[in-house]
Residue, then its C-alpha position, 0 to 999 in steps of 0.5 A: m500500500l502506498k504511503r499517504i502524502d500528508w501535504i496532499d491531504w492538507a492541500k485537498a482540504i484547503g482546496i475543498f474549503l475554498v470551493v465551498f467558500a467561493h460558491v457563496p455570493f460575496d465580494r467579486e474581487i476576493r472570489n476572483i482571487i480564489y477562482s484563479f488558483h483553487m481549481p488549478l490546485f485540484f488539477i495539479i494534485s490530480g496530475f501528481l497522483h496520476k496512475d494509469n487506469s482502465l477506461v472502466k475504472n475511470i468511469k467508476a471513479l468519475i462518471i458514476p459519481y457525476l451521475i449520482y450527484t447530479s441526479i440527487a440534485l435534480f431530485f431535490r430540485l423537483l421536490f420544490s418545482e412548480n413545473i416538474w416535467g419541464d424541470f425534469k426534462t431540462g435537468i436531464i438534458g443538462i446532465l447529459y450535456g455535462v457542462g457546468y452552466n445552464t443553456q437555452n434548453s437545459f439547466m445543470p442541477n449540480v454545477p460543481c460536478w463539472f469537475f468530475i467529467s472534466l477530470f475524466w477527459v483530462k485523465l484519458f487525454y493524458q494517459f492514452s495519448l499525451k503521456r507518450l510524448k516528450v516534453i517539447s512535443m507536449i508543450l507544442i500540442l497543449t499550445f495548439l489545443i489552447i489556441l484552438l480553444k480560444y478560437f472556439k470561445s471567440r466564436n461563442i462555441d461551447l463544447l459539450l461534456s466539459l471538453d473545453s474545460a478539460i482542454m483548459a485544465l490539461p496544462f495544470y494536470y501536466c504540471g502535476t505530472l512533471f512535479k512528480r516525475y522530476k521529484i521537485e521538492f522544496s527542501l527548505s527551512k520552515i521559515t523559508l517555506i512560509f516566506i515563499s508561501a507569503i510571497s506567492a500569496i501576494m503574487t496570486v492576489s496581484l495577478s488576479i487583480l491584474n487579470g480579472r475573472v478566471s474560470i476553468n468551468a466557463c473557460y474564462f482566461g481573464k485578460s491574459l492567457i499567460i497570466a491565467y496559467l501563471s496565477g494557477i501555478v503560483g497559487f499551487i506553490m503558495v498552498y504547497c509551501f504552506t502544507i509541505t511541513r504539515g504532519n498527519n492529521n486524521i480530521v484533515k485526512n478524512i476531509s481530503e478523502s471525502t472531497p468528492i462527497i463534499l463537492g457533490t453535495h455542498i451546493l444542496f444545503l449551503p444556500v440554507i446555511i447562508k440564509c440562516l446566518n444572514t438572518l441571525i447575524i445581519n438582523f441581530i447586529n443590523i449591519n450589512n457590509t463587505i466584512v460581515t458578508l465575508l464573515i458569513a461566507f467563512v463561517g458558512s463554509i466551515l459549517v458545511l465541512l463540519i456538517s458533512y464530516y460524519p455523514s461523509l465518513f459513513l457514506k464513503s465506508k458504506f457506499p465507496i462508489l460515492v468517492g469513486k471506489 
């Protein structure tokens, strides 16, 4: 059995917190900063952990959870629907389209689940074709694919099944594989690592402000494609340097192992938690500003992880398919 890598558990736990946090409506600039690196973080980690699997195993690990979580979300949507047949039909179309946004004739019942299907394509692309290429050839092909994607987006052409998101994510995934292949490690003192993490954080914020909104789901590169990739990599370095010295922690490990469940279910009850906190806090102190909104988002995201903790432990032990096993 392979030894667990503690920094990956910490990075995934931080990443899934940021996913939940960024799904709360609050200050756009702060959300843009999070969006600039939190999903690149997951794709880089996935690349670092890459191992060749059969098509069936990849389907079990990613497509089955995608279908489960989107179907559950659609079921809850229909419980409160005034147009059950219409919502059912457009919801099923949305699930089959496999994109993380609504279209003219469909809606996505569970938007965050785009990640499952996008990662599925990324793993297939890398394993069955790109992996065999040399670094220079890989860079040339990735460059061509990104230029092609930019062309599609300039013509408002969206690819189904999150194929466009997969193309945008491929360079991050490849960075993760290189990170592992060449055993790139920062064997530095704790103080130095904290310093690098702090500098990386400043760079991530600066790059985000400079570049604007970035989204792998919607294939937004912001103002600059180069800055979009640079900010994702710098954000990963920030998290890596912060987590590399962290030791084993059972709570963090369990959250890390439960990230598919949290990703696939948090959107169902996060709005309820935020609404309750808004009612309790804003009405109680009678103040509504950016700091209070940010506090509510932070507390709400922590509550999501706490509420999910024990149910996730139970679900992944009794129904391992929910975490792709």
